[in-house]
N, C-alpha and C positions, 0 to 999 in steps of 0.2 A: 491471409493472416500475416501480420508483421513478425519479424524475426524474434523479438523478445516477448511477444504477448503471452505465450504459454508459460514462460519463465516467471513473468510478473504475476500472472494469475495463480500459479503454484505457490510462489513465495507469499503473496498476499493472503491466500487462503490458509496456508500453514500458520502464519503469524496470528490471524484472527482466531483460528482454533486453539493454538497453543496458549494464547493470552485471554481466551474467553471474551472476545470483543465482537460485536455484531456490526453489520453495515449501518444499522439504525444508530448505534452509539457513535460511529464515526461521523455519520450525517449530522447528528446533534451538535458535535463539537466543531466540525470542520465547515459545515454548511455546504458540503458537496451533496449532490442529489443521490438519494439512496438507490434509485434504479441504475444510475451511472456506476456507483460503487459495486452493485451486484453484477453488472456487465463486466466490469474490470476483474471481479473475483472469478467469474466463470470463463473468462478468456474471450467473451464476445467483443469487448473493447480492447484495444491494444495501445501500448506505449503512451501512458499518461504523461502530461507535462511535468517538469521538475516541481513546479508550484503545487501541483496536485499531489505528487509523491511526498512533498514536505507536509502538506496538510494531513495526509493519511498517517504519516509517521508520528507527527505531533499528537494526532487524535488517539492513536493506539497507545502512545506513552501516557497520555492524560488518563485514559481508561485503566491502564495497568502499568504501574510504576516499575515492574520487574523487567521490562523489555530493555535491551541494551542498545547503545548507539550502533554497534556492529550489526545487530539484527535490522535496525532501521536502514542502515546503509545497504543491506541486502536487497531492499526494495528498489533502491536506486540502481544497483548493479543488474537486477533482473530486467530493467528496461533500458539498459545501455548507458546509464548515467552514473555519476560518482559524486560523493561528497568531498572527495579529496581533490586538491589542486593538481592539475595535470601539467 
């Protein structure tokens, strides 16, 4: 299992639960495969690409307008990436 996989799955699951968003809703908006999203959520898949994390973040924001940019950035941090210029 990759270094950040458990962090990403934990952060991803927490955001979905906190904002009452399902993998199905993310699939509908992002066109990412629901089974892939479920594997990311469970930790079976690790370290999604930056493009995938962007799609997930935008989809969660589309489904629930209360999410903050800081919380979306936590998805990037959890897989070893950042929205900030290094």
